[in-house]
N, C-alpha and C positions, 0 to 999 in steps of 0.2 A: 629832877625828875629821875625816874627808872631807867636808866638805859638798858639797851639790846635787846627791844619787844621785838619779836617774830614778823613782819610787817609788810611781808614778799605781797607786792601786785600782781597779778596777774594781766593782759593788757589783752582786752576783749573787743571785737563789733569791728565796725567797718569805720567809726570813729575813736577808736581807740578805747571801746571800752573797757573799764576796770573792775575785776570784783577781787575781793577780800583773798588773799593767798594764805594758808595755813598750814602748820606744820607735818608731817608725814610718820611722826611718832604712833603708831597703833595702840589702841587701849581695847582691851575686851567688852562686847557692847553690855554687860552687866554689870559695869560700871561705869558706864555713861550719866545716870540720873545723880549719881553722888558728884559730878564735875559740872553739874547744872546751878551752882552756887547761888544764881540769882535768884531761883525760884522762892529758896527759903528766906532769904535777903527780903523778898516780896512779900511774903507768907503765901503764897499762892494758894495752897491749901484755905486758908479763911477768903481769898477772893472768889475761890470755885462754888463755896456754897452759897453764892448770892449772884454768879454771871460767869458763863463759862464758855463764851461765843458762839451759843445756839441762836442759827439762825443767820449768821452774817457767813457772807462770803469773800474768799482774799482771792485778788489776781494776782500769782506769782510769777514774774516778768524775770525769766533766768535761764538755767541751761537745760529747763525739762526738769519734769518732775517724776519719779519712780514709785506710783502706786501700787508695787508689790513688799514693799516695807514693814517689817508688822508694826510698825508704830503708824502708816500712812493706808493701811487697809480699811475703806471705806472710807476714807476721807476726804479722796480727791475725785473729781467731779472732771467733765468731758471739756477739755482748753483748744489752746491755739497752737498750732506749730508757722509760726512766724519767719521761720528760714526758709520755707519752699523747700526742704532738703528730704534725705531718705528720714523716713522713722515718722513717731507722730510725738503730740508735748508730753506725752509719757514716758519717751524714752529720755532720760537723763543724760548728757554725753562723757561727764564729769562727777558728777555727785554732788554739785554746787545749789542746784536748787533744791534738789531733794532734800538738800538741810534747811535751808530757809524754811519749805514746806514743813517740816517737822519742827523745829522751833517757833511754828505761828499752831501748827494744829494736830501734830505729834499724841496721838494716844499715850505713848508710852509702853505698848505691849510688847513683850518679846524683850525688854529690855532696852529697846532705843529710847530716843528724845523723847520728851518730854514737853508737847507745847504748853505754851502760856496759856492759850484760848483752843484749848484740847475739843471743843465740839464745834469748834470752826470750819467750813467746808475751802477746799482749794482749788482756784481754776487755773491749773498752769499755762503759760503764755512761753513759748519757746523761742531764744534768740540765739544769736551764734557770737562765739568769742572769735578770736583770730587764731588762732590755732586751731579751728572747727573750720574756720573761711580760708586757711589753708589749706585745706585735705580734702574739702566738698566745696559743691558751686551752691552761693548761699542767696539769698536775697537782700541784697544791700540796703535794701528801707525797715530791714525785718524789727528793728526796735523801736521807731514811730508808729510802722502797724500792729507789732504789739498792745503798743497804749492804746492805738485806738479802737482795737478789738474788743481788751481790757474795760474798756468804756463803755462799747456793748452790751458788756456780758451784763449776767445779774450781780458781779460782786459789787459791793459797798465800798472794799477797799482795794489800792492800789501798793503790792511790794515791788520796789525795783532795787534789788543789791546788785544793779552795775550804775558806771559810772563813767565819764567822758570827759575828757580835755577840750570838746570843741560842741558848741550850740550852733544847731540848723533849723530853720526856717520851718522844716515840716515838721520836725520831731513839737518843737514849737508849738506848734498850732493841734498837734498829736492832745499835747497836756492840756493847752488851754479849753479843747475839747473834752476831755474828760472831766475838767472843774465842770463844764457845762452839763454835763452829765450826773451830776450830782457827786461825783467820788472823792476819795480822802486818798490823798495821793503821797505814796513816804519814796525816800530815795536814799542810796547813801552817798555821804561826803565824800570819801576818799581817804586813802588810808598811807599818802606820801604828803605828810605833812612835813618833812623833813628831807623830802625829794621835788623841792616847784610847791608844794602846796598852792596847786592852780584851780580854781573852783572846776568842780563836775558838775557836768550835764548827765539825766535832769534836775539832778537834786539843787542848783543854783537857777532854775526858772523861778519866778515869783509862788508862782499856783502849787508850787512842791515842796512836801516837807522834809528838808535836808537833816538829815537824822548823823549825831556824832556818834565814838563809842567810849565807853570809859571803865574802866577797870573795877575789881570785887571792893578797892578801898572807895573808890565813887570818885576817883581820879580819872582827868581827860584821858584817852591813851595817847601813848607818844610819836602813835602813828596817824591819830585821827586828824583830819583834816581840818583847818577853823577859818574862819572868815565872816562875812555878814549872812553867810547862806546856812549858816545851822543853825536849825529850828529847834531842836529838840535834840538828850541825847540817850541814851540806852545801851546799859552792859553789852560787852563786845570783846572781852578778854578772856582767857583760858576756856573757850564754848567749843566742845567736842566738833565732830564734823564726819560725815563719810569721808575714807579718803581718797574712792576714786571710783567710775563707773560700776567698779565690781560689785559694790556693796555687800562687800563680807565680812568689812570690819569700821568700827568709828578712828580717828585721828585726833590727838591731844594737837589743841595749838590757838592762838588767836582768832577767833571768829571774825575780828573787825566790824568796820562799820557796817559790812552786809549783815549779822547776825547781829546789830544793832539795828539794824531798819525790820530788820523780822520782828524784831521783839516788841519795836515800836507799834510794828504794825497792828499784831497780838494784844497788844495794850489796848489799842483804838478800838479793835474785836470785842473785847471785854466790856469796854465803858459803852460801845452800841449796844451791844446784846440786851444792855440793864436798860438801854434809853431806846428802845427800837425805833422811836417816834422820830427822833432827833436826825436831824441834816448832818453832813460831814462838817459842817462849819460849826455845830452845836458840842459836836464832839472834840474838832482838835482844840476849840477853846477850853474846854473842859481841862484836858489833854494836859494845855497848857498851862491854865491856874491850878491845877493838882500836881504839877510837877516839883519832885525833891528840887531846893534850892536852900543854901548857907542863910543864917538867921540874917546876917547885916546885908544881903540880896538888896540892892537899891529899887525902890517901884519905877518901876515905869521903865525900866534897862534889860538889856537880854547880853547874854555872854556871847562874847562871839568863840566859843570852844564848845559850850555846853545849853548852847541858846536858850529856851525859856527855861532848864533845868531837864531831873533824870526822871523817864517816864516811871509811874506811882501810881497806877491805875487803882490799888486799893483805897488811897485816899478819898477818892470821891465815892468809889461801889461800897465802900466800909464806912466812909464817917462825911460823905456827903459834899467833899471839898470841892468848890467849883460850881460855875453855874455857867448854863448852857448859852443865855443871852438870846441876840438874834439869829434865827435861823436861815437868813440871809446875807449875811455881812461876811467877809471870807477873814478870820484875825490875821492872816497872812500879809491879803494886802489892804486891808482897810475899805473894799469895795465892798460892793452886793454885786452877788455872786448870780452870772446869766443863768435863766433856764431853768432853776434850781427851785421848786414850789417850795414852802414855807412850812413848816408844823405848828398845828395849833395847838395841839395834842399834849405839849409840855405845860404845864403853868407859869413856870419860870420863862417862856418863851414868846407868851403868847398874848404879855398886856405890855409890850415894849419892842421898838423897833430899832432899838440902841442895845449896844451889850451889856451885861448887868455887870462888868467891872473889868479893871486893865488885864489882857490877857497876862500880863507879865508882871503882876501884884504878887507878893509873895505868898505864899500858903500857908496858912495858920499853924500856927501848935509848935513851932521851933523851941530845941529846947538846948542845954548843954548833954553831951556825947560822956559817959563815966571816962573817960580816958583824955578828956581836957578839949576834944574838938568839939567845934560846931556841929552840931546835929543837924541833918537837914529835914526839919517839919516831922521828927519822928511821932509824933502823935500828944493826945492831951489826955488828963485823967478819963476820958469819955473815950477814949480809943480802945477797939478790941483785940488791938496788936498786930494790926493788918500791918503794919511798918515800921515794927518797935527795933530791928533789924538795922531796916533801911537807913536810918540816922548814921550808924557805924561807918558804911560801908561808904557812905558819899563824904565823910566829915574829911576836911582838912582837903577837898576840891579847889577852893577858892586859893589857897594859898601854892598849889602844884601847878594852876595856868598862870599867876602873877610870874613863878618862876620861870614860865617857859616864855617869857621875854615881851609879855603884853597884859594890856591893860584888862580885869576880869568883867569886870561891868563897864559894858559899850552901849551905847543910844543907836538902836537901830534904825540903819538908814531906812526910808522909805523906798520901798524896789519897785518899779514901773513894770505893769504886765507887758 
């Protein structure tokens, strides 16, 4: 595996919440979009002909979101400052939350970052990191308070690019509450694979989708933490970000599992906007079934490094890969989701109370990449090309994770709530 990746992990929050650290090399704003390599790989322009995230709101639990950047003007709704500190939810104290919001719903205006779901809206939920706590008095329970506020908001999706080594009952209860309110919750699995690889929370709670990071070649990022808490993967390497709270320039570096979480959340927003009557369970099941996987991925198994595979919203939106199945069965826990009304509007879900297929079954259409690597579901003769390049950036992923020292295909253990 490639060595020397930038993988700094800032320690944040009362329970050492961590966000992805990124390199400080400034890059001109007009060159930022050319560095968003994954948009071309996903053929985002083709996806946007059918779905743009319109009608979907994403609660971003982070350092705040600046609504005044060119790419976010008109994209940010009223949020909550869970820190109980000076300022508002729209006062981003280090630029991290604003970057995540742009990766999800940025319009790209002014040369800024383009969001994968550019017509989605952002609801900011501001929480504190350790550095901020060292200088200000804050609410010690801001993480769980933010989760509950997100659950009570109009957001369908919760995106939390924070992580902690510690679990606590209040946060666990807040996560269960979000599930009961029908939210689809994504969180970063962490960036310390080579430094302890400890489980991160909330990503490791059964009701939360743990997101790992990948490189442009489809390899799991060296820093991306691994284990049975990984549910899905998304691009994380070499993604620009705002350098600081001054918002004068972007920096190069690895977005880490933070950026991957934002991109996974945006993928969900695209699928949900194309199927507005679905529940969170149905959106997630389709994400799992349509995720990019190698041709020899064994049915019924999940990778400790990539989860169900790499997000691939175009496979469903443009080619119909994945079936929504039971609206009330959580594909993470295989348990009935409490308090979530079923959707009777989808013909795929109205006639059966069971999932339409295994969430971890391989997607169709895998073939050989031109360079000999196993391409991951690059499409069939009927494909419109929505993922024609994705196979190339995913090729060889299975080999890399085996070299990392663990079996690639690992049967997921049942995770109790």
